[in-house]
Residue, then its C-alpha position, 0 to 999 in steps of 0.5 A: x537200564x532194564x533188559x527189553x525182551x520180545x516175547x512171541x505171544x502166540x507160540x504156545x499151545x494155549x497162547x496167549x494165556x501163559x505168555x501174558x501170565x509169564x510176562x507179568x511175573x517176569x516184569x514184576x520179579x526181574x524188572x525186565x520190559x516185555x514186548x508182547x508180539x502178536x495180533x493186537x486185538x487178541x493179545x490186548x483182549x487177554x491182557x485186559x484180564x490182568x489188571x496188574x499188567x497196567x502197572x508193569x512195563x509190558x507193551x504190545x507190538x502188533x504182528x498180523x500173523x503167527x506160525x502154528x504148530x501144524x505149519x511147515x517151516x516154509x510158512x515163515x516165508x508165506x507169513x512175512x508178518x508173523x510174530x517170530x519174524x517181528x520179534x527177531x527183527x526187534x532183536x536185530x534192530x537193537x530194540x530188544x535184547x532177546x527173543x522168546x518163543x514157545x512156538x514151532x521149533x523148526x520155524x523158530x530156528x529157521x527164522x532166527x538163522x535168516x533174520x539174525x544170521x550166524x556168529x562169525x566162526x559158527x557153521x551151524x547154530x545149536x539148540x541147547x537144553x539144560x537139565x538137573x543132575x543127581x548132585x543138584x548141579x545143572x548139565x547141558x546137552x547140545x545139539x537137541x534138534x537144530x542139526x540132524x546131520x553133523x560133521x566133526x567140526x560142528x561138534x567141536x563148535x558145539x563144545x566151545x559154545x556149550x563151554x562158554x554158555x555154561x561158564x557164563x550162566x553157571x559159573x558158581x556151579x563148577x570149579x576150575x579147570x572149567x566145565x567138564x565136556x564130553x561126547x555122547x557115545x555108546x562107550x567111554x573108550x576113545x575107539x567107541x562110537x561111530x565115525x562122527x564121534x570118533x573124529x570129533x573126539x580127536x578134535x576135542x582133545x586138541x581144544x582148550x577145554x576140560x574134555x573128559x572124553x566119551x560119556x554114555x546115556x547114563x552119564x547125563x544125569x549123574x553129575x559127572x559131566x557138565x556139557x555133553x555134545x551130540x548131533x541133533x538127531x541123537x541129542x533130540x532122542x535123548x532129550x525126549x526120552x528123558x522128558x518121558x521118563x521124568x513124566x513117568x516118575x512123577x505120574x507113578x509116584x503120585x498114583x502110588x502115594x494115593x493107593x492106600x490111606x497109610x500112603x496118603x497120610x505119609x504123603x501129607x507128612x512129606x509134602x515139603x520133600x515131595x514139592x522139592x522133588x517135583x521142582x527138581x524134575x520140573x523143566x520149566x525152572x530152566x527157562x527153555x533152550x537157547x539157540x547158540x551161535x546166532x547173532x542175538x538172543x533166541x530162547x525156544x521153550x516147549x509148546x506146552x509151557x506154562x506161565x512159570x516156564x515163560x517167566x524163566x525163559x524171559x529171565x534166561x534171555x535177559x541174563x544171556x544178553x547181559x553177560x555178553x555170551x555171543x561175544x565170548x562165543x565169537x572169541x572162543x571160536x576165533x581162537x580155534x582158527x587164528x588168522x593166517x597173518x597171526x599164525x604166520x607171525x607166531x611161527x616166525x616168533x617161534 
């Protein structure tokens, strides 16, 4: 049975155009059914511009309100019938397998926590970002903004959730003994970092993970680590700097190649290579950031997302649901804190 994905049609900066185009591509290429959430008249008017949509499993679910980028998080309570809440409610009720939005990140995270609730064993859900590395394999950084202030136990939970998600989504990309997990710090030595990273280091050493210790900012893209954990403040700064550098590289390369006739000819001859290069740096290929640790599937992508980003976010939401990642997260976290009866029984056996 095909996955049903609820898509916030009013989230992006240019909504609902990229959402509807992305929904059409996803329905056509991945066989998913897409529920476009937003004001009926606005979504319907844009949908009518695409004749192909009439032959695809795309439907509209009316939501009379939507959250803007300028709205504060408190707006989710004032606007009770907003497209985020309506979409996430469909997930909670089992009418959709996942939810995707390019809207206000803070509002999306807060609404997901309220409507879906947390997976047992998760104190704080984390937002994870997937990005490319030099060898070509993906890596993941979490948290990238859901929790500015964290405790060591939160980072331990992020590590378990990241390990589970990476195994499920990129199983073919790593070898045993599993994803390499590291803590983002200011030095590789165990003694380096602040109080949070040093205490988290001791917790992660005891977990059944392939823990490689501390990693530095330069290690994010060298392919030597698969899952990197940090508090949301550090993770978000690292992510935004990375996006800025990627934009700089693309812009500088484009301008350099236009500087002289000789370079323009060289660029034309190397068009295929440059296309591949651009695709490797394109965040839209990775489909947004999953909010790990909530009871359901919630994917949050950039407000500037184009149709390709929306298409891939829908794909990721469907794969997340199909692979039962939340069940695996719950089992992984439960293993860290066995029930008192089980722990007592284990001691008796020993």
